[in-house]
C-alpha positions as CSV (number, residue, x, y, z in Angstrom):
1,M,3.8,-37.9,12.1
2,K,-0.3,-37.7,11.6
3,L,-0.2,-33.4,11.2
4,N,2.3,-34.6,8.1
5,I,-0.2,-36.8,6.7
6,F,-3.2,-34.2,7.6
7,L,-0.8,-31.7,5.9
8,F,-0.2,-33.6,2.8
9,I,-3.9,-34.6,2.3
10,F,-5.3,-31.2,2.2
11,L,-2.8,-29.5,-0.3
12,F,-2.8,-32.4,-2.6
13,S,-6.5,-32.3,-2.6
14,F,-6.9,-29.2,-2.9
15,L,-4.2,-29.0,-5.6
16,S,-6.5,-31.5,-7.4
17,C,-9.7,-28.5,-7.2
18,T,-7.5,-26.5,-9.1
19,E,-7.4,-25.9,-13.1
20,K,-6.6,-29.5,-14.9
21,K,-4.1,-27.8,-17.6
22,V,-0.5,-28.7,-15.6
23,V,2.3,-26.2,-16.3
24,K,5.5,-27.0,-14.6
25,D,6.8,-23.5,-14.3
26,T,4.7,-20.8,-12.6
27,I,2.8,-18.4,-15.3
28,K,4.3,-15.7,-15.7
29,T,2.0,-12.3,-16.0
30,E,3.2,-9.1,-17.1
31,T,2.4,-5.5,-16.3
32,K,4.2,-2.4,-16.6
33,I,4.4,0.2,-13.6
34,E,6.4,3.6,-14.0
35,N,7.6,2.4,-17.2
36,K,9.0,-1.2,-15.6
37,Q,8.0,-4.5,-16.6
38,I,7.5,-6.8,-13.8
39,A,6.4,-10.4,-14.3
40,S,5.1,-13.0,-12.5
41,G,7.3,-16.2,-12.5
42,W,11.2,-16.5,-12.7
43,N,12.7,-13.4,-13.3
44,D,16.1,-15.4,-13.4
45,Q,17.0,-18.4,-11.8
46,N,18.0,-16.7,-8.4
47,T,14.4,-14.3,-8.2
48,Y,11.1,-15.3,-7.9
49,T,7.8,-12.8,-8.0
50,V,4.3,-13.4,-7.3
51,N,1.1,-11.4,-7.8
52,V,-1.9,-11.3,-5.4
53,T,-4.2,-9.0,-4.4
54,S,-6.0,-8.4,-0.7
55,E,-7.3,-6.1,2.0
56,N,-4.4,-4.4,3.1
57,L,-0.5,-4.2,2.6
58,N,0.0,-6.8,5.7
59,K,-2.1,-9.4,4.6
60,A,-1.1,-9.5,1.0
61,T,2.5,-10.2,2.4
62,E,1.3,-12.9,4.3
63,K,-0.8,-14.3,1.0
64,A,2.4,-13.8,-1.4
65,K,4.3,-15.7,1.1
66,H,2.0,-18.4,1.9
67,Q,1.5,-18.3,-2.5
68,I,5.1,-19.2,-2.7
69,L,4.7,-21.7,-0.6
70,L,2.0,-23.6,-2.4
71,D,4.1,-22.5,-5.7
72,I,7.1,-24.9,-4.0
73,V,4.9,-27.7,-3.1
74,K,2.9,-27.7,-6.4
75,V,6.6,-28.3,-8.2
76,R,8.1,-30.4,-5.9
77,M,5.1,-32.7,-6.3
78,L,5.4,-32.5,-10.6
79,N,8.6,-33.7,-10.3
80,E,7.5,-36.0,-7.8
81,S,10.4,-35.0,-4.8
82,R,10.6,-36.9,-1.7
83,F,10.6,-33.0,0.1
84,T,7.1,-31.8,-0.2
85,D,5.9,-31.3,2.9
86,I,4.7,-27.5,3.3
87,T,5.8,-27.0,7.1
88,K,9.7,-28.5,6.2
89,I,9.5,-26.5,3.0
90,N,8.7,-23.5,4.8
91,A,11.5,-23.7,7.5
92,E,14.0,-24.4,4.6
93,F,12.9,-20.9,2.9
94,E,12.1,-19.0,5.9
95,T,15.2,-16.4,5.0
96,P,14.3,-15.7,1.8
97,L,10.8,-14.8,2.9
98,K,12.4,-13.4,5.3
99,N,14.1,-11.0,3.2
100,G,11.3,-10.8,0.1
101,K,9.9,-7.7,-0.9
102,V,7.4,-5.8,-2.4
103,I,8.3,-4.8,-5.5
104,S,5.3,-2.7,-6.9
105,E,1.9,-1.6,-4.4
106,K,-1.5,-0.8,-6.5
107,K,-4.6,0.5,-4.8
108,V,-7.3,-1.7,-6.5
109,G,-11.2,-1.2,-6.1
110,N,-11.0,-4.4,-3.0
111,G,-8.0,-3.3,-1.3
112,V,-4.2,-3.5,-2.6
113,E,-2.3,-5.4,-5.3
114,I,1.5,-6.4,-4.7
115,Y,3.8,-7.9,-6.6
116,Y,6.1,-9.5,-4.2
117,Q,9.6,-10.8,-4.6
118,I,12.0,-13.1,-3.5
119,T,16.0,-14.0,-4.1
120,D,18.8,-16.3,-2.8
121,E,21.2,-18.3,-5.1
122,G,20.1,-21.1,-6.3
123,L,16.7,-20.8,-5.4
124,K,15.1,-22.3,-9.1
125,Q,17.2,-25.4,-8.1
126,K,15.7,-25.4,-4.5
127,F,12.2,-24.8,-6.0
128,E,12.7,-28.0,-8.2
129,K,15.3,-30.2,-5.1
130,K,14.9,-34.1,-5.5
């Protein structure tokens, strides 16, 4: 129980230190790679994509999965959901995160930049679970 309270306080303080502009949906950033346009955020109701940069592919993939979990918590907190415990969310989204894939990889000066995408039936509704 103390761990859940600690995680909530930590997450709340972390999110409160971020930019004051609040958006209910993840901001979309777009890039063109090999004549394909890839965007961060919602591609459709079942597909969510994030963009991260890290020193190597494995670390970037883990960072992307963590970013998705933070995005879920953020959306649920904004929607005043009862289900904001990141450990339970991690278990709830275990399959989509495990089955996620790197859809774009680009070498950058400080490592690698990737777009990581997860898909699941009704994914957006699961993000916004009240």
